[in-house]
C-alpha positions in Angstrom: 168.0 138.4 93.6 164.6 139.2 92.4 165.0 136.9 89.4 166.1 134.0 91.7 163.0 134.5 93.9 160.7 134.6 90.8 162.3 131.4 89.5 161.9 129.8 92.9 158.1 130.4 92.8 157.5 129.4 89.2 159.7 126.4 89.2 157.6 123.3 90.0 158.3 121.5 93.2 159.8 117.9 92.9 156.5 116.4 94.0 154.5 118.5 91.6 156.9 117.6 88.7 156.6 113.9 89.6 152.8 114.2 89.6 152.8 115.9 86.2 155.2 113.4 84.8 153.1 110.5 86.1 149.9 111.9 84.7 151.4 112.5 81.3 153.0 109.0 81.3 149.6 107.4 82.2 147.8 109.4 79.6 150.4 108.5 76.9 150.2 104.8 77.9 146.4 105.0 77.8 146.4 106.6 74.3 148.9 104.0 73.0 146.8 101.1 74.4 143.7 102.6 72.7 145.6 102.6 69.4 146.6 99.0 69.9 143.0 98.0 70.7 141.7 99.8 67.6 144.3 97.9 65.4 143.3 94.6 67.1 139.6 95.1 66.4 140.2 96.2 62.8 142.4 93.2 62.2 140.0 90.8 63.8 137.2 92.2 61.7 139.2 91.9 58.5 139.9 88.2 59.1 136.4 87.5 60.6 134.5 84.5 59.3 130.9 85.5 59.5 128.1 83.0 59.3 126.8 84.7 56.2 129.9 86.2 54.5 129.5 88.3 51.5 130.7 86.6 48.2 134.2 87.1 47.0 134.6 89.8 44.3 136.1 88.6 41.1 137.8 92.0 40.7 139.5 92.0 44.1 139.5 88.4 45.3 138.1 89.6 48.6 134.8 90.1 50.2 133.1 93.5 49.9 133.9 94.2 53.6 137.6 93.5 53.1 137.7 95.6 50.0 136.2 98.5 51.8 138.6 98.1 54.7 141.6 98.3 52.3 140.2 101.1 50.2 140.4 98.8 47.1 137.8 100.8 45.2 140.0 103.9 45.4 143.0 102.0 44.1 144.3 103.0 40.7 145.7 100.2 38.5 147.4 100.6 35.1 148.7 97.8 32.9 152.0 97.9 31.1 154.1 95.5 29.2 156.3 93.4 31.5 160.0 94.0 30.9 162.6 91.3 30.3 166.4 91.2 30.8 168.2 94.2 29.4 164.9 96.2 29.1 163.5 93.7 26.5 159.7 93.2 26.3 158.7 89.6 27.2 155.5 89.8 25.3 153.3 92.2 23.3 150.4 92.4 25.7 150.2 94.8 28.7 149.7 92.4 31.6 151.9 93.8 34.3 149.8 95.4 37.0 150.9 98.6 38.6 148.5 99.4 41.5 148.6 102.6 43.6 146.8 103.6 46.8 146.8 107.2 48.0 147.9 107.4 51.7 145.1 110.0 52.1 142.6 107.3 51.2 144.2 104.7 53.3 144.3 107.0 56.4 140.5 107.0 56.4 140.2 103.2 56.6 143.3 101.8 58.3 144.0 102.2 62.0 146.7 104.7 63.1 149.4 102.1 64.0 149.0 100.2 60.7 148.9 103.4 58.8 152.2 104.5 60.3 153.7 101.1 59.4 152.7 101.6 55.8 154.6 104.8 55.7 157.7 102.9 56.7 157.0 100.1 54.2 159.1 99.3 51.2 156.0 99.8 49.1 155.7 103.4 50.2 156.5 106.1 47.5 157.3 109.4 49.1 157.1 111.4 45.9 153.5 110.5 45.4 152.7 109.8 49.0 151.2 106.5 48.1 151.6 102.7 48.4 152.6 101.3 45.0 152.7 97.6 44.3 153.6 95.9 41.0 153.2 92.4 39.7 154.0 90.6 36.4 154.1 87.0 37.6 151.0 85.9 35.6 150.0 86.4 31.9 146.6 87.6 33.1 145.9 91.2 33.9 143.3 90.2 36.5 145.6 87.7 38.3 148.4 90.3 38.5 146.0 92.9 39.8 144.7 90.4 42.4 148.3 89.7 43.5 148.8 93.4 44.1 145.8 93.4 46.4 147.0 90.3 48.2 150.4 91.8 48.7 148.9 94.8 50.4 146.9 92.6 52.7 150.0 90.6 53.5 152.0 93.7 54.1 149.4 95.0 56.6 149.4 91.6 58.3 153.2 91.8 58.7 153.0 95.3 60.1 150.3 94.2 62.5 152.2 91.2 63.8 155.4 93.3 64.2 153.9 96.4 65.9 150.8 95.3 67.8 151.3 93.2 71.0 148.8 90.5 71.7 146.2 90.9 74.5 148.0 88.4 76.6 151.1 90.6 76.6 149.1 93.5 77.8 147.6 91.4 80.6 151.0 90.2 81.6 152.2 93.8 81.8 149.3 94.7 84.1 150.2 91.8 86.3 153.9 92.9 86.5 152.8 96.4 87.5 150.5 95.0 90.1 153.3 92.8 91.5 155.7 95.7 91.6 153.1 97.8 93.5 152.6 95.0 96.0 156.4 94.6 96.4 156.8 98.3 97.1 154.0 98.2 99.7 155.6 95.3 101.4 159.0 97.0 101.4 157.5 100.1 103.0 155.7 98.1 105.6 158.9 96.3 106.5 160.8 99.6 106.8 158.1 101.0 109.1 158.2 97.8 111.3 162.0 98.0 111.4 161.8 101.7 112.4 159.2 101.0 115.1 161.5 98.4 116.6 164.5 100.8 116.7 162.4 103.4 118.4 161.1 101.0 120.9 164.6 99.9 121.8 165.5 103.6 122.5 162.5 103.8 124.8 160.1 105.6 122.5 156.9 104.0 121.3 155.8 103.8 117.7 154.6 107.1 116.2 
């Protein structure tokens, strides 16, 4: 009996629970939208075309700003001999680029949503907690290394387009919510009017 009374007092009332749930849901939605906006701003900056852009780097094929945004200076590249069919070596020079980015480094420069997408990428290597991209398409070390960088940029672009909704979508969602609220208010007004009519028929005025 005592336990039942205690539980009755500590258990949140339905209205209290609904308020808590609504507050948590609003906060979660707000945090999620903030993450989306951070990704949008980062992506727009990465692809921005400034009036006075910095020159392209020969070592990365990108501007200095883009290189910093992808942590290219922290990338580690080693060159090995490209392998042929059956494990044969296609040539005697080490031209195959094997480039690796630490996830710890990427976390400091890439927005949360894109960072999470990289962890789910086919380029992610769990054993080293890194992004690892290889290329042996060209006979040039430099060209193969540049291709690795370009593949990382393309992968992030794919993650962005898959996971980050456009601003227009967010605006549409706000409009839908506003319409739903207006519809609910109209429904409540109609119910009240209908109730007032029933009470007036019974001889009682509106409350």
